N, C-alpha and C positions, 0 to 999 in steps of 0.2 A: 525744702528749697534753700534754707540757710546753709545746711550741711553741704549741699551741692555747690553753692557759691564759694564756700570756704575751701572745699576740695579743689575747685577750679583755680582759685587764687593760689593755693599751695602748689599746684601742678605748674602753673605759669611761673611762679617764683623759682621753682626748682629746675625749670627747663633751661638748659644752657644756650639755646638758640634765641631766646627772647630777652631783649635788653631792657633793664629796669632803669638805666641811666644812659645819658648821651655823653660824648666826650669830644675833646679837641686836644691839640698838642701845642706846646710852647717850647721854643728853643732859645737858649741864652748862650751867647758866644762871648768869649773874653776878647776885649779889644787889644790891638797890638801893644799899647803902652801899659796895659793892666798887668799887675803882678798877681793879683788875686781878686776874687769877688765872692761874696756871699749874698744871695738875694732870696727873698721870700715872695711868693705870690699868694694873695688872699682872694678868694672868690666868695662874694656875698658875706664877707666878714669872717670867713673860716680859712685857716691856712690850707692851701691846696698843694703847694710844692715848695721845696727849698733847693736852690741851685748853689753848688760850691765849685767854683772854677779856680784853676791854678795852671801851672805849666804842664802838669800831668793830665789834667782834665780841662782842655780849653773850650769845650762845648758840651752842653747837655740838652737833651730833649726829654720832656716829661709829658705823660698823658694825664689830662685833667678831666675828671668825671664831674658831670653836672646833672641835676635832676631832670628827668624826662619831662618834656613839654613846656619848660620855661623859656620865654623869649629873651628877656633882658637879665643881665647879671652885672653886679658891680664888681670891680676889681681894684686891688691896690698892689703895687709893686714896690717893694722896699729893698734897698741894697746898700751894702758897704763895699766900696770899690777902692782898692789900693793901686795907685799908679806910680810910675817913675816920672818925676817932674823934669823940667828942662835942666835943672842943676844936678840931676842924677840921683836925687833923694826920693825916697818913698813917701807918699802922702795919701791919706785915706779920706775919701769923700762919702758922706751919707747922702743917698739919693732916694727919692720916692715920688710917686704920683698915684693918682687914681683915675678911674674912668668907668666906662660902661661898655659891656660886650653885648651885641645884638645878634642872636642866632649864631653863636660861635661853634655849635656842634659840627663836627667834621672838618673844621678849618685848622690851618697851621699858622700860629702866631709867632712872632719873634719879639724878644725883649730888646729894646733899643734905648740907648742913652745919647744925650747930646754931646757935642765935642768937649764941652767944659765940665762934664760929669756933674751937672746940676739938675738934670731931669732924667727920668727913667720911665718908660711906658711900653705898652704893647701895640703891635701893628700887624695886620694881615697884609703881606706884600701884594696879594692878588685881589683884595676887596677892601677898599677904604671904609666901607660902611660897617664892618664887623666890630672894630675897636675904636671907640671915641675916647680921647685923652682929655682930662681936665687938668690944666696946669696948676702947679702948687703942690705942696707936700700933703701926703695922706696921714690922717690922724693915727690910724692903726699902726703906722710905722714907727711911732714913738717908742714902742717897746724894744728892748735891746735884742740884738742879733746874737744867737749863741751857736 
């Protein structure tokens, strides 16, 4: 019986038609006054994606895989955003936040920042219940961006 269960597990794992993980997508767009942006997305404390935006790459969409069957996931979004200020000089802002994703599988989220580049968070434009934002800085974002 054990051998049969083992072989069944191996067959399921090797079958390309059966998903062992779920996924969602995240898009990060460069704002009009941004010169560049480097941002990191952590899911459940693990780096899930890095977005590097500039004039050649103004938008990126990444597929994020999550374990099958989990309902809630913590997220942290960390960013280093360089903008051109009113005087025409470049200034860099460190932005971050954290939150909770509820049933994100199959959804498309966008990374958004407030106009003052002091907050950075995820939102699903079609379902406000998917991403909950917790204002304030995320502790995991204290590590340097490389």
